[in-house]
N, C-alpha and C positions, 0 to 999 in steps of 0.2 A: 504494499500500500504506499502511495506517495504522499508523505505528510506535508510536503511543501505546498501542495495545493489546498490543504486544509488550514495551514497557518496564515496565509495571506488574507483569505476572506475573514478569518477570525480576528485578525489584527485590524482590518477595516471596520468591522462591526464594533470592536472595542473602541476604536478612535472615535467613531461616530457617537457612541454612548458617552464617552468622556466630553466631547464637544457639547452635546446636548445638556449633560449635567452641569457643565460650566456655565452655559447660557442661562439655565434655569436657576442656578445658584446665584449668579450676578443679579438677575431680575428680582429674586427673593431678597437679596441684601439691599437693593435699592428701596424696596418697599419697607423693609425693616428700618432702614436709615430714615426714610421720610417719616415713619411713625414716631421714631425717637425724636426727630426734629420737631414734629408737631407737639409732642408732649413737653419737650423742653421750652418751646414757645409759649405754650399755655401756662406752664409753671412761672415763666418770667413775667407774663402779663398779670397773673394772679399776684405775684410779689410786688408789682408796681401798684396794684390796688391796696395791698396791705401796708406798703410804705406810705402811700398817700394819707390813709387814715391814721397811721401812727404819727406822722408829722403833724396832723391837725389836732390830735389829742395832746401832743406835747406843747403845741403853740396856741391852743385855744382853751376854752373852758367847756367841760362837759356838763350839760344840764341834767336834771333829775329824769327827764323824759328820754334821755339818750342822745339828744341832739347836741351838736358842738357849735359853740359861739366863738367866733374869732373875727378879727379885723379883715377887711377885704384884701389887704396886702398879703396876709397869710394864705388865704384861699388862692390867690393869684400865684404865689410861689409854689404852693402844693400842686396846682394845676400844671404849671410849667415843669416842675420836676417829674410829675407823673408822665407828661407827654414825652419828655426826653427819654425816660426809662422805656416807655413803649416803642419809641422810634429805635432805640438801641436793641431792644428785643428782636424787632423785625430785621434789623441789620445782621444780627448775630445768628438768628435761626431760620431765615428765609432766604 
């Protein structure tokens, strides 16, 4: 029996299998990477919101009903800081 004729088709099938596996693996990695980036972006945006309210609690006065009272200048600074953080989140994770 001539084994050379069996080895070559077997090698070709193996190579095709490896190429297909690599293509599927890369596509799966891209999807996984995108999912991780989306989660990181959401975490960053959530932190921007937390930082906003922490800043206002430090620089304002919390009333009995839970509302925060502060001068407009503090709200403006908090808004600007939050927007800068949001912009940085999108630069970093998108």
